[in-house]
N, C-alpha and C positions, 0 to 999 in steps of 0.2 A: 854524638849524632850532632850535624850542628845546623840550628835552627835558622834557616832564611828569613831575610825581610816577608815575604809572599807564604811563607806557611807560618810565622807568625801572626800574620793580618789573619790568616783563615783561623790559626786556632783561638785568635782574642776574638774572630763572630762568634763564633758557638758557642766561648764560654759566657759572650754578650747577650745570646740568644738566649743558653740556660740559664742566667739569670736574672731574664726580664718575667715580674710577676702578674704585669696586667694584660692583659687577652689584646687589645687593641694595639697597646705599645710593642707586642710581638710580632703583629701583623708588618705592624710600618717599617719595625726594626729589619723584618727578613725582606721585604722587597726592597729597600733603600739598601740596604746591602748590597744585596743580588748586584742592583742595579747601580753602583757602584764600583762594584770587583769588576764587574762585564762592563763597565764604562757604557752602558746603553743607555736609550734618551727616553722610552718608555716603558711600561710596567704594568699589569693587571693581575691579581692576587684573589682568589676565588677559595670559596668554601666549598665543601659538599653537605648537602643537605637535604634530607628528605628525597634522594637520588638527581637531586640538579645543584649544579656549581652554581653557587649563589655569588656576586659581584664585592668582594670587602673593600680594595684598593684598586683605585683608576690614578694612575700618573702617566704625566704625560711631558717633559721639562720642555720640548719647543712649544708647546703648545697652553706651558703654562695651566695644565689642568692637575687638579690632585683632591682627590675626594674619598673619603672613608678614612682618613689616616686616625681620624679620633671617635673611631667607631660610628659616625652616624651611616644609615643604610644611604645606599646609592640605588634610592630610587627609578631613574631613569635608567639601569642596566634592568634588561628583563634579567632570569637567572637562564643560565645554559644547559637543556637538557642533557643527557648521558646519551648521544646519538654519534659512532665513532665517526661519524662523517664532519664532526668536531674537531679541530684539535686536539682543545683543553680535554672537550671529553673522552678523548681516545687516547691519550695522555694517564688520565684516571682511569680508564677500563684496564689498559693495559700492564700496568704499571710502571709506564717506561718515558724517557724522554724523548721530544721529539728536534731536533734540530732542522732550521730551512734559511735556505740562504735567501730565497728570493719567492715569495708568498704568489708572487702574480708569476712566478713560472712554473710553478706546481700544480699540480692536479691530483694530490696524494688526497687533499681533503677539501669540505668547503668553505670558501676565504670569504664570501657574501656578507659575513659580517665583517670583519676589517677592509672592503674595498669600500662596503658601505658609508662607515665610519670613514674614509680618507676621502670620499664626494663630498661629502656632509661640511669635515671639517676644513678640508686643503689639507691633511698630513698626508703621509706617503710611508703606507708602512711596508717594510723589505723584507728583512732577517727578523728571524723569532727563534725563540728555544723555548719549548713547555717541558715543564716540568712538574711530577705530581711528587704530595707531601705525602711522604709516607711513616707511618709510625713504627711502633716496637712491637708491636702486633700485625705488621704488615700488610697494614689498611690502608689506604688513602683518601686523608680529610680532604683535602683541599689540592690545588693547581697553580702555580705559577707559571705566569707566560711575561716573559721578557722580551722587548723589542728594539729592532736598529741599533746593533752593538756599532758604535764610531771607535773608525783605528785614530793613530795620533792625527793624520793629519785633517780627522774633520770627517774623513769620509764614512756614507753606511758600509758595513763589511761584514760579515758573516761569525757569528759565533765559531770560537775552537775547540778542538775537544776536550781541553784543558780545563778554558771555562765550564761545558756542560757538565765535567765531571764533582768540578767545584762547588760550583749552583745545586745538584742534584745531594751534594753533602750536608752544605751546611742547609739545603731544604729538610734533610731527613732528620739534623738536628731539632729544626725549628719544628719538626712534626712532632715530635716525641716530647718537647713542651709543651707546643699547644694539646697533644693527647692530654698528656700529665693538667692541663689547665683546666682543660674538660670537665675530666676525674675529678678534679678536687671541687667544681662548679656544683659536680651532680653528687657530690659527697655533701654540700653543704644545703645544699639544695632539697634532699631528704632528708638534713638535720633539721632544718628550719621547716618543712612538711613534718616532722614528729614533732614537732615543740609545738606546731598550731596547733593539731589534734591535738594534743597533748592539753593545751591551752583553752581551748574549747571545750574539751569534754569537764576540766576545770571550771570555766565561768558557766557552762550550761547543767550542770550539775541543782543550780539551785534558781530561783528565777531573781533573785536577791543578790545577784551578785554577776548578770550577763554580758555583763563588758568589763569590768573590771581590771582582770590582769592584760587586756589590749590597752586600756586608757594608761595604765601604769605602763607599758610602753612606750606609748605614744607622747606623754608627759618626760619621757625621760631619754626619749631621740630627740624632741624639740629642744629641751632646756639641753642638753648637751651642744646639740647645733650652736645653740645661740652662746653657749660661753667661750666656744669654736670661733668666733668670727673675731676675723684680725681685726677689725678697727674697733674690738673690746680690751681694753686695760684689765690684763690678770695675772697673777702669781702661779707660780709653779706650780704651789698645790690646784688651784683652777685650772690647770689646761689636761684635755683629753683629747686625744688621739682617735681615728675614725674607728683603730680596730677594736679600743677600747669601748668606744660608741658601742661598737656591733655587740660585743661581750655584755655590754651594761642593759641593753634591749633587749638581750636573749634571756638575762638572768631576769629580766621584770616577769617576761613573758610566760616564766614558770614559777615565779617564786611564791606561787600558793600551790601549788603542786601537792603539797600534801593535806590540803582540804577535801582531794578523795578518800582522805580515807576520817575525817572530823564527820561523828554522826550528825544524818543530815534532819534527825528534829532540833539538833543543837543552832544548826547554821541557819535552819528556817523558823528561829524564832520570835514570835513578833513580836510579843507583848511579856510582859512576868509570868502569869498565866498562864498562856498558849491553849494546850488542850483541856490543862485542869477547869477553865471556868464554865465549858457546860457542863461538867460533872456536878459541879459546884452548883448550878441554876438547877438540876434534879433535885439536889439533895435541898436545895433554899425551901422548894416546891414540896416536897415532902415536910419541912419544917414548919409552912404556915400551916399543913394539915393537922400537925402535930397541935401546934397551936389554937387550930379553931376548933380542935377534940377536948383540950384543955376548958375551954371558955364554954362548949355547950356542953359536960359533965360538970360544969360547980367547981372545977380548979381553979379559973383565974375569973375576978373580976369581971366589967364588962372596963373599967377604966383600965386596971393592969394589961387586957387584952390589947387595947388600943396603944398600950406606954409599950411594951415590948413588940406590937406590930410595927411602929413608928423608927423603934432603935433598929429592928432588922432591914427596913427600906432605907433606912440612912444609911447601914451598914455594906445595902449592898450596891447605893445608888456610890459608896465613897470607894471602893476593891473594883468594883465598871471603872472611875472615874482613873485611881492612880494605878489603874494596871497599866495604862496607856500612857502612865507624863512621862515627859522626860526626865525629871529629878523631883526627890522628896529629899523636904528638908526634914529636920530634925521633930520638927511640929508635925508634920503628914506622919513621919515613922511612927510615930508614939500613937499616935490617932490611929492606923492601924493596929497597931500593940494591943489598943485597949481593944477592937474588937473581939479578942479570944476571950473576951468573959462573957458574950452571947453563945445562947446557945442553950436549949429546951430540953428534957428528959424524955426518951419513950419508954410511956410508963409498961408497956407490956414486953419489950425485951431489958428493961432498966439500963439504958444506956444513951450517952447527952449525944446531941443531932446537932455538931456545932456551926456557924456561920461561917467560921475558916480553923483549917482541922493548921495542926501544926506543921506540914510539908508546906500547904497555901499559903499560910503566914511566912514561909521562910523566902518563898518565890518572892510574895509582894515586899519584900522587906530589903529589895533591892534598891540601891541609894539612885543607879544612872543606866541607864540602856534597858535591856530584857533578861540577862544572863545572872547567874549567881556564880559565889566565887569558883565552884567545884566545875560548874561548867565555861568558865573562863578560862581556868586551869584547861580546859579538855580544847578548847579553841586556841589558846597559846600554842599549842602541842603541833598545831601545823606546820608550823616553822622547824620544828624535830624532824618529821616526817618528810619534809619538803629535803632535808638537807641527807635524811636518809635513801627516797627514792632517787635522787640525783647522784648518788653515791655509784646507783647500780648501772648508771649510763658514761659512755666512754668521751667524755667532753675534754679534745687535745688543740695544743700547740693555742689557735687564734678564741679556742673557747674554753680554756684550762680554769678560768677564775669564776662561770658563772653559778656552780654549785655554790663556791662562800661566798659570792655576791647574796645572791637568792633567799642563803641560807640565814643571813643577815638582817633582813630588811624590816624589823623591828627593833632592832638592835638602839641604843643612844649612848651618846656621846660620853654621860654623866654615869653608865654602867644601871642605870635604871631599866631600858629594856630587858628582851627575853628573845632568845629563850639561855643563853647562857653570860648574860651580863656584860656584854664587852664594852670598851672603853673607848676611847677618844684613837688613841696608840692602836688600836685592835679594826680602825674602821677603817677601809679606802675610799678614794673619792667616790667612787660607782656605786657602795652601798650607802654614804650620805644622800647622794642623791636620790636613788630607790627612797630611800625612806622617807625623803619628803615626797617624792610623787604619791606614793602610797598612801601617806596621812590625805594630804591632798585631795586626791580622787573618792578615798573615802567620805569624808567631808561633805563634798561637795553631789556625790551619785546617790540620784532620786528614785534608787530600786531596794530601797535597804528596809527590811519590814518594822524598825524598830527606831527608824528617826525620818524628820523630812530632810530633804538636801539643805545644806548651810549656804547662804549665798556668797557667791566670789571673793564681797571684801572682807566677811567675819571668818573666812575661811584664812584665807592670807594674814587675819590678826591673831588666828589662833596659832598657825605659824611659829608666826614673829614671835608671841611669847613662849613658845614651846622654845626657841632658840635661845632669849631670854634667860629661862629656865637651867639652860646648859646642856637641852638634849640633841637640839639641831643643830648643825652647823653655820652660825650666825651667815655667814658673809656668802652661803650658795643662800640660805634662805632669803637675803636680803635679793638675792640674784634671781632665783625663783619667782618671788614674788615682782618683780619687773620685767620677766616674761611672761608671764601670763598677765600682766596689764597689758603686757603688746600682746597677745594675743587673742583677748577680749577687746581691744582696740577696733582689731580688721573684722569683728562679726558684724554682722550686718544689724541694725539696731529692730 
């Protein structure tokens, strides 16, 4: 089989349309190629939406008009209703092409639109070829309208039957590609909708985590765009594409999905003792009553009673104060341990009534934060649960690494992170960025039960210190600090 130049050109157009990945570019390419291959002067491309044909691209070489080629809406052109009196609507309804030699001599359709355009612009609409865009499901998704074919002498002529066949074929190829794009967009939108619902469920599970996932995603997105800016110098490792940025943001949105499994009483623990303190205070009232009973029964002198009462009250105040303290040094820890010696015996039951029990003492000896070592391990398991939950979601193509990124957001370059103790060689750019963003939001968040929000300068200093220790990527941390300072400077005073 010999492939003629004309056939090769048609095949090349078909391949080009199929290969195009951007919606607006595909529309622009379709009208451009069809106008070129038919040598016509003008064209209009409509897309069928909500039972109307909406103007997507308007091109007129003579009038030097070109609108919609970059995807911008053509607000000046109202959509065409699906009424058979209009030629483009008829083409869509009947799924057929219409070839008119001279619209001024034709009475088959309502030509008021072209005539009005001509009277206003001074243009002369004569020949017209209207072709429906029919996809693989035999559904019309739009209409292509070509105007004024030009012969070799520069005169307006009619569109030939061969041109009609070629344009119909090319339009069908484009319709299939457009439908595939729309389907992919719908799937993408559905994925984002699902992820958004999941993220809302994560963040709303506790008032102390209300916006964390969205904040981390916001920082990841903004910082990725920051390091993508062309005017900024960067190394190969610092480079990130739009596709990679989108995958990073998706991972950030679901990085804490494992917290859906974490016990809420641990996530919401506001201080060291939490629910135990009210129980302790009830016991302390009983302890005071026993103390007074021993005094009245003569088992304690007034001096002994006053000394014990003072010791108990100081112990209670110390417990209440250190219960919410941010950090307990060695001296404070020893003073808490000493409280274990404060008790009184219930003579009726021959039992000790303690100011603080072993379990309560264990909670009070937390050096920093509100969680015991056991509770912290349970919290840290959320990264494992994140990996398990996301393993059940089919992330493909552009999002195939979402699970990997999300599950590793607590890993450090020096191997001291969790859950797998990964090191620098295992942690890609996206994970390094998300880890920095996650720590920053955790530090600056003002909705946590166990700490006050850290001021931005101090938060950045902490990140820098962690980078100096080898936990965070030093270059990225420096750039993140610059990014935050730039964003902060934009905020109103």
